[in-house]
C-alpha positions in Angstrom: -2.8 -41.1 20.6 -3.8 -38.4 18.0 -3.6 -35.8 20.8 0.0 -36.6 21.4 0.8 -36.4 17.7 -1.0 -33.0 17.6 1.0 -31.8 20.6 4.2 -32.9 19.0 3.4 -31.1 15.8 2.4 -27.9 17.7 5.7 -28.1 19.6 7.7 -28.5 16.4 5.9 -25.5 14.8 6.5 -23.4 17.9 10.2 -24.5 18.0 10.6 -23.6 14.4 9.0 -20.2 15.1 11.4 -19.6 18.0 14.4 -20.6 16.0 13.4 -18.5 13.0 12.8 -15.5 15.2 16.0 -16.0 17.1 18.1 -16.0 13.9 16.6 -12.6 12.9 17.7 -10.9 16.1 21.0 -9.2 16.5 23.5 -10.2 19.2 22.2 -7.6 21.7 18.7 -8.7 21.2 19.7 -12.3 21.7 21.4 -11.3 25.0 18.3 -9.5 26.1 16.2 -12.6 25.2 18.5 -14.9 27.2 18.3 -12.6 30.2 14.5 -12.8 30.1 14.7 -16.5 29.6 16.8 -16.8 32.7 13.9 -15.5 34.7 11.8 -18.5 33.5 14.6 -21.0 34.0 16.1 -19.7 37.3 13.4 -17.7 39.1 14.4 -15.3 41.8 17.8 -14.7 40.4 17.3 -11.2 39.2 20.6 -9.8 40.3 22.2 -11.1 37.1 19.4 -9.5 35.0 19.9 -6.2 36.8 23.7 -6.4 36.3 23.2 -7.1 32.6 20.6 -4.4 32.1 22.8 -1.7 33.7 25.2 -1.8 30.8 23.0 -2.5 27.9 21.4 -0.2 25.4 19.4 -1.9 22.8 18.1 0.1 19.8 15.1 -2.1 19.5 13.3 -2.6 16.2 9.6 -2.2 16.7 9.0 -5.9 16.0 11.5 -7.0 18.6 9.3 -6.4 21.6 6.4 -8.1 20.0 8.5 -11.1 18.9 10.1 -11.3 22.3 6.8 -11.4 24.2 5.4 -14.1 21.8 8.6 -16.2 22.0 8.7 -16.0 25.8 5.0 -16.9 26.1 5.5 -19.9 24.0 8.5 -21.0 26.0 6.8 -20.3 29.3 4.2 -23.0 28.4 6.8 -25.6 27.6 8.1 -28.4 29.9 11.8 -28.4 31.0 12.6 -31.1 28.4 11.1 -29.0 25.6 13.1 -26.0 26.8 16.3 -28.1 26.7 15.4 -29.2 23.1 15.1 -25.5 22.2 18.4 -24.6 23.8 20.1 -27.4 21.7 18.3 -26.1 18.6 19.4 -22.5 19.3 23.0 -23.6 20.0 23.1 -25.0 16.4 21.9 -21.6 15.1 24.2 -19.4 17.2 26.7 -21.2 19.4 28.2 -18.0 20.9 24.9 -16.5 22.0 23.9 -19.8 23.8 27.3 -19.8 25.5 26.4 -16.3 26.8 23.2 -17.9 28.2 25.3 -20.6 29.9 27.5 -18.0 31.5 24.4 -16.2 32.8 23.1 -19.4 34.4 26.5 -20.0 36.0 26.6 -16.5 37.4 23.1 -16.8 38.8 23.9 -20.0 40.6 27.0 -18.5 42.2 29.5 -20.5 40.2 32.7 -18.8 39.0 
């Protein structure tokens, strides 16, 4: 039972880190994050990522790449339900950015 409590606390700490980091990113960085997240959520749907990257120029802060790798490695280890909790949390922080992610998912599944 203590293991589950510890796992819940670890997830909460990681979720807080992801949210705090996400808030610090500018809109272009958030879009880039969501394009990378799409690779985790919808594997083998890279055409959307390629389309996105063709028109994006991000003047990255040095810390963005480090933060992005850390955030993605945390998310990669999470279950689908934990990822859904994260999306809900991020939506409260930046509704428009999460809507962009929803649009990416629709495009990757071939929906209009």
